[in-house]
Backbone bond lengths (Angstrom), bond angles and torsions (degrees), N, CA, C in turn:
res aa  C-N    CA-C-N  psi(-1)  N-CA   C-N-CA  omega(-1)  CA-C   N-CA-C  phi
1 X - - - 1.471 - - 1.523 108.76 -
2 X 1.323 118.52 133.34 1.414 119.43 177.35 1.475 113.45 -67.75
3 X 1.328 116.29 158.05 1.492 120.30 -175.35 1.577 105.38 -78.43
4 X 1.318 113.57 155.79 1.459 122.42 -177.87 1.564 107.12 -80.39
5 X 1.294 116.18 148.71 1.534 118.24 177.37 1.527 106.42 -93.67
6 X 1.314 113.91 143.88 1.459 118.35 175.22 1.529 110.63 143.03
7 X 1.369 114.67 160.00 1.464 119.01 -175.70 1.558 110.88 -111.35
8 X 1.264 117.04 3.36 1.505 118.62 -177.05 1.549 109.16 -75.61
9 X 1.355 114.73 154.58 1.435 120.34 179.86 1.519 113.57 -61.75
10 X 1.284 116.46 -30.91 1.486 123.15 176.76 1.520 109.52 -63.79
11 X 1.264 116.48 -45.60 1.494 122.91 -177.20 1.492 108.59 -66.24
12 X 1.328 116.38 -46.62 1.519 121.85 -178.86 1.512 108.12 -61.08
13 X 1.331 118.18 -48.82 1.477 120.79 -179.88 1.524 111.25 -59.22
14 X 1.259 117.81 -41.23 1.484 123.41 -179.62 1.522 108.26 -62.61
15 X 1.349 117.23 -43.99 1.442 120.79 177.48 1.479 113.77 -63.08
16 X 1.333 116.56 -38.49 1.477 121.83 177.37 1.519 109.49 -63.21
17 X 1.334 116.63 -43.92 1.485 119.90 -179.93 1.492 108.66 -62.39
18 X 1.310 119.02 -43.03 1.449 123.40 178.42 1.501 111.78 -60.06
19 X 1.305 117.57 -41.90 1.449 121.14 -175.72 1.589 112.05 -77.02
20 X 1.377 115.35 -21.50 1.443 119.60 175.88 1.547 113.45 -75.29
21 X 1.333 114.57 -14.34 1.445 114.25 174.46 1.551 111.95 -70.99
22 X 1.296 121.76 -175.35 1.400 124.57 -169.61 1.535 109.03 -56.99
23 X 1.377 116.75 118.68 1.415 120.36 -179.52 1.555 114.31 -75.63
24 X 1.335 116.36 158.58 1.434 121.86 176.46 1.575 108.80 -68.19
25 X 1.270 115.56 171.79 1.497 119.98 178.71 1.475 110.20 -60.34
26 X 1.293 117.61 -45.75 1.485 120.33 -176.53 1.537 109.95 -64.43
27 X 1.359 117.10 -44.50 1.445 119.20 179.12 1.527 111.65 -66.10
28 X 1.318 118.72 -37.00 1.456 124.31 177.18 1.509 111.37 -57.22
29 X 1.322 113.60 -45.06 1.523 118.62 178.05 1.488 110.82 -66.15
30 X 1.364 119.09 -41.17 1.409 120.94 176.28 1.515 113.48 -63.47
31 X 1.329 118.42 -37.97 1.470 123.61 178.96 1.544 107.18 -63.13
32 X 1.305 116.60 -43.82 1.487 119.58 -178.38 1.482 111.00 -64.98
33 X 1.302 119.54 -38.69 1.480 123.23 178.15 1.478 109.75 -65.78
34 X 1.404 115.93 -45.83 1.448 118.82 -176.18 1.551 110.08 -65.50
35 X 1.305 118.30 -39.37 1.456 121.88 178.45 1.501 111.43 -61.26
36 X 1.319 115.15 -44.68 1.474 121.72 -177.33 1.517 110.55 -65.68
37 X 1.339 118.06 -48.13 1.429 121.52 -178.72 1.519 114.38 -64.38
38 X 1.347 118.63 -36.89 1.419 123.60 -175.37 1.528 112.31 -95.50
39 X 1.334 115.67 -6.06 1.492 120.56 179.65 1.489 113.00 64.64
40 X 1.340 118.84 41.77 1.432 125.56 177.82 1.529 109.92 -122.30
41 X 1.339 116.11 170.44 1.450 119.27 -178.03 1.500 108.00 -74.72
42 X 1.326 115.93 162.54 1.496 120.46 178.37 1.485 109.61 -65.79
43 X 1.296 119.01 -36.45 1.479 119.84 179.06 1.494 113.04 -66.71
44 X 1.324 117.23 -37.94 1.446 117.77 177.12 1.546 109.98 -70.11
45 X 1.347 118.19 -37.88 1.471 121.68 176.87 1.530 108.96 -62.62
46 X 1.331 118.49 -39.17 1.463 121.50 179.60 1.546 109.01 -64.54
47 X 1.324 116.70 -41.74 1.467 121.66 -179.96 1.514 110.67 -62.29
48 X 1.371 115.87 -47.15 1.444 118.85 -178.51 1.565 112.59 -63.43
49 X 1.312 115.79 -41.29 1.425 122.88 177.09 1.519 112.88 -60.89
50 X 1.360 113.27 -45.28 1.467 120.11 179.43 1.533 111.28 -59.11
51 X 1.328 113.70 -47.16 1.444 119.64 179.32 1.585 111.89 -61.41
52 X 1.284 115.44 -44.59 1.469 121.00 -179.76 1.581 109.97 -61.73
53 X 1.333 116.33 -42.09 1.442 120.57 -177.86 1.555 110.70 -68.80
54 X 1.314 115.23 -43.60 1.446 120.50 179.75 1.520 112.47 -63.22
55 X 1.306 116.06 -43.35 1.427 119.71 -179.73 1.549 111.31 -69.50
56 X 1.312 118.89 -33.60 1.425 123.69 177.63 1.532 109.63 -68.11
57 X 1.327 116.89 -38.47 1.450 121.74 177.64 1.478 112.08 -65.71
58 X 1.365 118.42 -28.89 1.431 126.23 -178.11 1.491 111.14 -87.40
59 X 1.289 117.88 -12.13 1.496 123.22 178.90 1.563 109.68 79.39
60 X 1.335 118.81 24.59 1.400 121.56 178.14 1.520 110.72 -108.60
61 X 1.324 117.83 149.48 1.443 120.10 -177.37 1.559 110.78 -77.43
62 X 1.315 116.39 150.92 1.406 123.02 176.03 1.490 106.86 -84.72
63 X 1.355 116.32 120.11 1.491 119.31 -178.05 1.486 110.61 -75.88
64 X 1.301 115.18 134.93 1.460 124.08 176.75 1.487 109.15 -80.26
65 X 1.302 116.69 142.63 1.495 120.66 175.43 1.527 107.78 -88.90
66 X 1.360 112.13 143.50 1.488 117.27 179.55 1.517 106.65 -79.02
67 X 1.301 115.29 144.83 1.461 118.66 179.23 1.473 113.73 -94.25
């Protein structure tokens, strides 16, 4: 299902939920690579990727965490 258009929090949350469902083969491979490179679980990598994609679709910047 394609992502919804819009910048509201409700739309972004809906897109993240949609992306957290079963990923495509290409996304599954990317999730595995991300998890391996960053030393995190596949579930956490999938969550981070879903957030990044949803924010990108909404035209909002991904906020960096302070170290």
